[in-house]
C-alpha positions in Angstrom: -84.1 -22.9 -17.7 -80.6 -23.6 -19.2 -79.2 -20.6 -20.9 -75.7 -20.0 -22.2 -75.7 -16.4 -20.9 -78.0 -14.0 -19.2 -78.9 -10.7 -21.0 -77.5 -7.6 -19.3 -79.8 -4.5 -19.5 -79.1 -1.0 -18.3 -81.9 0.7 -16.4 -82.8 3.3 -19.1 -86.1 3.5 -20.9 -85.1 0.9 -23.5 -83.8 -1.5 -20.9 -86.9 -1.2 -18.7 -89.2 -1.8 -21.6 -87.2 -4.8 -22.7 -87.3 -6.2 -19.1 -91.1 -5.7 -19.0 -91.5 -7.4 -22.3 -89.5 -10.4 -21.0 -91.8 -10.5 -17.9 -94.9 -10.5 -20.1 -93.4 -13.5 -22.0 -93.1 -15.5 -18.8 -89.3 -15.0 -18.4 -87.4 -14.1 -15.3 -85.7 -10.7 -14.8 -83.5 -9.6 -11.9 -84.1 -6.0 -11.0 -82.9 -3.5 -8.4 -85.0 -2.3 -5.4 -83.9 -0.1 -2.6 -83.4 -3.2 -0.4 -81.7 -5.9 -2.6 -81.9 -7.1 -6.2 -85.1 -9.1 -6.7 -85.6 -12.0 -9.1 -88.9 -11.1 -10.8 -91.5 -13.2 -12.6 -95.2 -12.6 -13.4 -97.0 -13.5 -10.1 -100.1 -14.6 -12.0 -98.2 -17.1 -14.2 -97.6 -20.5 -12.7 -94.8 -21.4 -15.1 -92.9 -18.2 -14.4 -93.2 -18.6 -10.7 -92.1 -22.2 -10.9 -89.0 -21.0 -12.8 -88.2 -18.7 -9.9 -88.1 -21.6 -7.5 -86.0 -23.6 -9.9 -83.5 -20.9 -10.7 -82.9 -20.2 -7.0 -83.2 -23.8 -5.8 -85.7 -22.4 -3.3 -88.0 -24.8 -1.4 -91.6 -24.5 -2.6 -92.9 -24.1 0.9 -91.2 -20.8 1.3 -93.6 -18.0 0.0 -92.7 -15.1 -2.2 -93.4 -11.3 -2.1 -95.5 -9.8 -4.8 -94.3 -6.4 -5.9 -96.8 -3.8 -7.1 -96.7 -0.3 -8.5 -99.3 1.2 -6.1 -101.5 0.6 -3.1 -104.4 0.5 -5.6 -102.7 -2.5 -7.3 -102.3 -4.2 -4.0 -106.0 -3.8 -3.2 -106.9 -5.9 -6.3 -105.4 -9.0 -4.7 -105.8 -8.6 -0.9 -108.4 -7.6 1.7 -107.1 -4.1 2.6 -107.8 -2.7 6.1 -107.2 0.5 8.1 -103.8 -0.6 9.4 -102.6 -1.3 5.9 -103.9 2.1 4.7 -102.1 3.9 7.6 -98.8 2.0 6.9 -99.0 2.5 3.2 -99.5 6.2 3.6 -96.5 6.4 6.0 -94.0 4.0 4.4 -95.0 3.1 0.8 -93.1 3.2 -1.5 -90.4 1.7 0.7 -88.9 -1.3 2.5 -92.1 -2.6 4.1 -94.0 -5.8 3.1 -97.6 -6.3 4.3 -99.0 -9.8 4.6 -102.8 -9.8 4.2 -105.7 -12.2 3.4 -106.2 -13.0 -0.3 -109.4 -11.9 -2.1 -111.4 -14.8 -3.6 -110.7 -13.5 -7.1 -107.0 -12.6 -6.4 -105.5 -14.1 -9.6 -102.2 -14.8 -7.9 -100.4 -18.1 -8.6 -100.7 -20.4 -5.5 -97.0 -21.0 -5.9 -96.4 -17.4 -4.8 -98.2 -17.9 -1.5 -96.9 -21.5 -1.0 -100.6 -22.5 -0.6 -101.3 -20.0 2.2 -104.4 -17.9 2.2 -102.4 -14.7 2.6 -100.2 -12.7 0.2 -97.0 -10.7 1.0 -97.1 -7.5 -1.0 -94.8 -4.5 -1.3 -94.5 -1.3 -3.3 -90.7 -0.7 -3.7 -89.2 2.8 -3.7 -86.4 2.3 -6.2 -87.1 4.4 -9.4 -86.1 1.6 -11.8 -88.3 -0.9 -9.9 -91.3 1.5 -10.0 -90.8 2.2 -13.7 -90.6 -1.6 -14.4 -93.7 -2.3 -12.5 -95.7 0.4 -14.2 -94.4 -0.7 -17.6 -95.3 -4.4 -16.9 -98.7 -3.4 -15.3 -99.1 -6.3 -13.1 -97.8 -8.0 -9.8 -94.2 -9.3 -10.0 -93.2 -12.1 -7.6 -89.6 -11.4 -6.6 -87.5 -13.0 -3.9 -83.9 -11.9 -3.6 -81.9 -12.7 -6.8 -79.5 -15.2 -5.5 -79.3 -19.0 -5.0 -81.5 -20.0 -2.1 -79.9 -19.6 1.3 -76.9 -17.6 0.1 -75.9 -14.0 0.6 -78.4 -11.6 -0.8 -77.3 -9.5 -3.8 -76.9 -5.7 -3.6 -75.3 -5.2 -7.0 -75.9 -6.6 -10.5 -72.5 -8.3 -10.3 -73.7 -10.3 -7.2 -76.7 -11.5 -9.3 -74.5 -12.4 -12.2 -72.2 -14.5 -10.0 -75.1 -16.5 -8.6 -77.6 -16.8 -11.4 -75.9 -16.2 -14.8 -77.3 -18.6 -17.4 -80.3 -19.4 -15.2 -82.4 -16.3 -15.8 -83.4 -14.2 -18.9 -81.9 -10.9 -17.9 -80.5 -8.6 -15.2 -81.5 -4.9 -15.1 -78.6 -3.0 -13.7 -79.0 0.3 -11.8 -76.0 0.2 -9.4 -75.9 -0.5 -5.7 -79.0 -0.9 -3.5 -79.0 1.9 -0.9 -80.9 0.1 2.0 -79.0 -3.2 1.6 -81.4 -5.4 3.7 -84.6 -7.1 2.6 -87.8 -5.4 3.5 -89.5 -5.6 7.0 -92.4 -8.0 6.8 -95.5 -7.3 8.8 -98.5 -9.6 9.2 -101.9 -7.9 9.1 -104.1 -11.0 8.9 -104.8 -10.6 12.6 -103.0 -8.5 15.2 -100.1 -6.6 13.6 -97.2 -9.1 13.8 -93.5 -8.6 12.9 -92.8 -11.6 10.7 -89.3 -10.6 9.6 -87.2 -7.6 10.7 -85.7 -5.6 7.8 -85.1 -2.3 6.2 -87.7 -0.4 8.2 -87.2 -0.3 11.9 -89.8 -1.9 14.2 -90.0 1.3 16.3 -91.1 3.3 13.3 -94.0 0.9 12.5 -95.1 0.9 16.2 -95.1 4.7 16.2 -97.2 4.8 13.0 -99.7 2.3 14.4 -99.5 3.6 18.0 -99.2 0.1 19.4 -96.6 -2.6 20.1 -96.2 -5.4 17.5 -96.5 -9.1 18.2 -93.3 -10.9 17.0 -93.1 -14.2 15.1 -91.3 -16.8 17.2 -88.7 -19.3 15.9 -90.4 -22.7 15.5 -93.7 -21.3 14.5 -95.1 -22.2 11.0 -93.6 -20.3 8.1 -95.9 -17.4 7.2 -93.5 -15.1 5.2 -90.3 -15.2 3.3 -86.9 -15.1 5.1 -88.0 -17.2 8.1 -85.8 -20.2 7.5 -83.2 -20.8 10.2 -80.2 -21.1 7.9 -80.3 -18.3 5.3 -78.2 -15.4 3.8 -75.2 -17.7 4.3 -71.7 -17.4 2.8 -69.6 -20.5 2.1 -67.3 -19.6 5.0 -68.2 -20.3 8.6 -69.5 -17.2 10.5 -69.0 -16.5 14.2 -70.9 -13.7 15.9 -70.2 -11.1 18.7 -66.5 -11.4 18.4 -64.0 -8.8 19.8 -60.8 -10.8 19.1 -60.6 -13.1 16.0 -59.2 -16.6 16.4 -56.9 -18.5 14.1 -57.4 -17.6 10.5 -60.6 -15.6 11.0 -61.2 -12.4 9.2 -62.9 -9.7 11.3 -65.9 -7.7 10.2 -66.1 -4.7 12.5 -68.6 -2.1 13.7 -67.7 1.2 15.3 -64.2 2.5 16.1 -62.1 -0.7 16.3 -59.3 -2.6 14.6 -60.7 -5.0 12.0 -60.2 -6.2 8.5 -63.4 -4.5 7.2 -65.8 -2.2 9.0 -69.5 -1.9 8.4 -69.6 1.5 9.9 -66.7 3.2 11.7 -69.2 5.8 13.0 -71.3 3.1 14.6 -74.3 3.9 12.4 -76.7 0.9 12.1 -78.2 2.3 8.9 -74.8 2.6 7.2 -74.0 -0.9 8.5 -77.2 -2.3 7.0 -76.4 -0.8 3.6 -73.0 -2.4 3.6 -73.7 -5.8 5.2 -74.3 -8.1 2.2 -71.6 -6.5 0.1 -69.2 -7.0 3.0 -70.1 -10.6 3.4 -69.7 -11.2 -0.4 -66.3 -9.6 -0.3 -65.1 -11.5 2.8 -66.4 -14.8 1.6 -64.1 -14.5 -1.4 -61.1 -14.7 0.9 -62.0 -18.3 1.9 -61.3 -17.5 5.5 -63.8 -18.0 8.4 -65.7 -14.7 9.2 -65.9 -13.3 12.6 -68.3 -10.4 13.2 -68.2 -7.8 15.9 -71.2 -7.1 18.1 -74.0 -5.0 16.5 -76.4 -3.1 18.8 -80.1 -4.2 18.6 -81.7 -0.8 18.2 -83.2 0.4 14.9 -82.0 -1.6 11.9 -79.5 -3.4 14.2 -82.3 -5.9 14.9 -82.5 -6.8 11.2 -78.7 -6.9 10.9 -78.5 -9.4 13.8 -81.4 -11.4 12.3 -79.5 -11.8 9.0 -76.2 -12.6 10.8 -77.8 -15.2 13.1 -79.2 -17.0 10.0 -75.9 -16.7 8.2 -74.2 -18.3 11.2 -76.8 -21.1 11.7 -75.9 -24.7 11.1 -76.2 -25.4 7.4 -78.1 -28.7 7.8 -81.2 -26.8 9.0 
């Protein structure tokens, strides 16, 4: 797609109806969720899904998440089970993606699943996302609305900076309040944490009353967000820093001297909500970014996952 400019829509009734109309026509629309802005296309339409990969420059072996309006909508495409039902009752709508085996008559483009026999599916909590999905009345494939491998977008302006002229429209409804992509849980076998995210592992384990298996680096890709180098700014990133070196700009956590602080109170939920916006802001300085240590409890695990991928060598 080569557009002169991308249509800008406000998330009122007219804007949502226009966004749904564009999706039905096979166009791409960026829209807000509680986690980050997603780049949406009809998950049943091969051409629309191919446009997602092209607009983002995303490798086609990296699967996408299908967003749905309800658990009933998810059950049309995947084999549902007791664990899925328990988790959906506890955490849907919300920042939890479930990966489950496809039904034979699933109707989902094979580009969404990257040829796998499973589908990642989520019911987002953001009101505008819910209204859009209900108006469209179908599954919407939606990775984060940014060029592949770059910092995820938590505002419509972030989307515009990365994808203007490459997609049909952006539906703007302010800042995403979770700020990290969804947690991805595999349910094709034993419950397995495939990607930490906006729902803490501890909450899932409590709901299932069991410990989760954890996807290990080097294992085959089975869900979005597992590439080693991902969520990366242009600037170099160095982690677990107390004292910056040279021209580094320090992203802090807790009560400390720094250039920008994710959470002065040391709250990992607040830090998660601010992470990508902070990285966007610091990246514009052109200086190397040093990041203070972040604890591993709760959403701290997901923050550290994103930071480790942002700091990974770019040739991976």
